N, C-alpha and C positions, 0 to 999 in steps of 0.2 A: 161412724162406728157401725159395725155389721151385726145384725140381729137375725137369728134363725126364727123368723116370725111365726111360721106355721106350727113348728114343733112347740114353741113356748106358748103359743095361743091355746093349743090343745090342752096343755097341762094346767095353765092358770085359769082358763076361761070355762072349764068344763061345768062347774057348778052353776055359774052365772048363766050359761047358755041353756041349761036344762030348766032353770027357774023361769026363764023367759020364753020357753017353748021353741027355742031356735035349734035347728039341727046343726051338728058339729061341722058338717061340710059347708054350711052357710057362713061360718065365722071367718072373718078376715081382719086385717089390720084396720080396715075402714069401718068395722062394726061399731056402732055408736053405743057407748056404755052409760053416758049421761049427757044432759043438755042443761046449760046454764044460761038463762036469758037468751035463748036461740043459738048460743055457741055450743057446738058439738065437741064432746070429748070421746075419743075413739079408743078401741083396744090397742091400737098402735101407740097412742100416747102412753098408755099404761106400761106396755112392754118397753118402750124407749126409756121411760123413767126408771123402771126396774133395773135396766142395764147399767145405770149410773150409781146405784146404791152401793155402799160399802159391803164387804163380804158378810158381816154379822147379820145384816138385814136380809140377805139372800137366803138365810137358813130358816126364816119364818115360814109357817105353813101357808099354802096358797090362798086360803080364805082370808087370813089375817093380812097377808101382804097385799092382796088385791084391794081389799077395803081400805087399808091404810094409804096406798098410793092414790086411789080414786078420791078419797076424802081430801088429801093434800092438794091434788090438782083442782078440785072444785073450789077449795078455799083460795088457791092462788088465782083462779079465774075470777072469782068474786072480787078479790082485791084489785086485780088488773082492771076490771070494768069500773071499779069505784075510783080509780086513780085520776081520771080526767086526763088533761093534756100532760104529756111527758116533758120534764125539763131536759135541758141540754145534757146534763150528766147521765141521766138514765138512757137517753137516746144513744149516746156514745158507748155506754156499757153494753147495750144490746148489740151494737155493731161489733164490739170486741168479742163478746160471747159467741156470736154467730161465726166470726172469723176463727175462733179457737175450736169450735165444734167441727166446722168443715175441714179445717187444717188437720185436726186430729184424725178424722175419718180418712183423709188422704194419706196421712202417715201410716195408718194401720194397713191400708190397701197396699202401699209400697212394701211394707215390712212382710206382710203375708205372701205377696207375690214373689219376694226374694228368697224365702226359706222353703226351698224344694228339697226333695231327697237327693237330687243330683248336686245341688249347691252344698248341702251338708256333707255329702261324701267327698266332694272336692276340697272343702275346707278342712275336713278331717285328714285327708291324705296330705295336704300341704303342711298342716301343723306337725304331722309325725313322719314326714318324708325322711328326715335325718335322725329319727329316733334310735338311740342306742340303749339297749336294755341295761339298766344298772342292777347291782346285786342288792338284795334285801335279806334281812336276817330275822330269825325267830329266836329269841333268847329269854332267859330268866336271870334274876339276880337276887342276892341277899345284901341288903344295905345295913351296915352297923357303924358305930361311932369310932372304933379304934382298930388299929392294925392287928393287935393281939386277938381281938374277937374274931376278925376275919380269918386269921391263921388257924384258930381253933376250929372254925367251921370247915375250912379246907381239910383239916385232919379228919374230922368226922366224916366228911364226904368220901375221902380216900379209903376210909374203913367201911364204907358201904351205906352210910346214912342216906335217907331219902331227901333229895334237894328241896322238893316242894314242902315237905313237912318242916324242914329246918327254916325255910323262908317264912312260913306261917308263924313259927314260934319265935323267930329272932329278928326278922327284917323290920326296920323302922320306916321303910319306904311304903308308898301307897299301894304298891303291887304285892306287898307281903301277904295279905289275906287270900290272894289268888295264887299262892305258891311262888310268888316272885315273877310270874309270867308278864313279859313286856309286849307280847304280841309281835307283829311284823314291823320292822322299821328299816329305812334306807340310810344311805350314807349322808352324813351331815345332820342327822336328827338327834344324835346323842353327843354329849360333850366329848372332846378330843381323846382324853385318856381312856374313857370307856370304849369309844369306837375302835381305837387302836388295839385294845385288848381283844375285842370281838373279832377283828380281822386276823388276829394271830391264832384263833382257835379253829379246830375242826369240829364238825357236828358231834355232839356228845361230850366234848372236852369241857373241863372246868378250869377257870383261870386261877392264877395266884391272886392275892389281894391287890385291888386296884384302887388308888386314891383319886377322888375328884373333890370338888368344892362341897359336895353333898355328904361326904363321908367315905367309908371304905366298902368296896363292892367285892363280892364273890360272884362270878358270872358263869352261867352255863349256856353254851350255844346249842340250841336244839336242831336248827336246820337253816340252810341258806338256799336262795334260789334267784334266778334272773327275773327281774321285774318286767312284766309285760306292759305294753302301752295300754292306756285306758281304752275301753271299748267306745265305739261311736255313740252308743246309747248313753253311756256315762258322760260323754262330752256334749251331747245334743243340745242341752239348754245353753251352755256357754257359747257353742258354735253358732247357734241360732241368733243369740243376742249380737254377736259380732257381725254376722251377715246382715241383720236388720240395720245395725248402725251404719255399716258401709253403704248399704243400698239407699238409706235415707240421706246420708251426706252427699253421695254422688248425684242423687236426684235433685237435691236443693242447689247444688252447684250448676247443674244443667238448666234448671228453671231460672236461676238468676242470670245465667249467661244469655239466655234467650229473651229475657225481659228487659224493659227499659226502667231502670231504677235510678232515681235522682234523689240524693240526700241534700236537703237545703242546709248549707252551712250558716253559721252566725247566730243560731238560736241559743239563747242563754240556757244552759242545762238546769239552772235553779228554778226556771219557770215551771218545771214539772210539779213543783210543790204549791203552785199558786191556784188553789181551788176556786178562788174568786172569778177566774176566767170562765168558769162553767156556769156562772149565774146569769 
């Protein structure tokens, strides 16, 4: 896992450094912050521990966070020193944890190296190479229960009534309080009878009553436009995740191909539950 040690040290360690008379430029990851029976705990240990904390703990103020982490590491070191000889289970857990941490750091390095501006641009261009802009629509509607109610609304609109005002007073749909405004939507986002009615309208037109499973609609098409492809910035996070996944998968394939990996057959899978083997 990568840590920006110097920058973090300056922020977290400022008060501690001043209280001990140390100059800021003398502080490093190897600066000792505590000693437990001759075992040194360094600023690097504090920084590394902070990097593994959940987000809610990262929001604590520096003094509280520093003290909390240091207290925890001191307690852990005291318990470690009091533990005596390690049993087989603990030794194996340490090996597994070490493997996990180192492998995680390797994965992060692979992922970070793969996500470059050029890689993002290439992935974006490939994704939208055959993009054909679809049409999207801005419309409003008034939803009522019966066809007669819808017809009466159409009559009022033909006589000059304000669509938004009628929607606020009459529509049973959730968009009613907003004057019936549905915002922008593309093809396939509305039920078929509603979409077909919208497609038949020109901007500014009002539909005849349209029935769907929700009731009867009077629709006004405000505007239509061709839908642009999403920007690279909008797609950046998704593209980066895809690039990282591909890079990790390809690297693992290469590593396994170059290694000698032998899986011993004939081991009973149920033995993984036999904790007595670790005694």
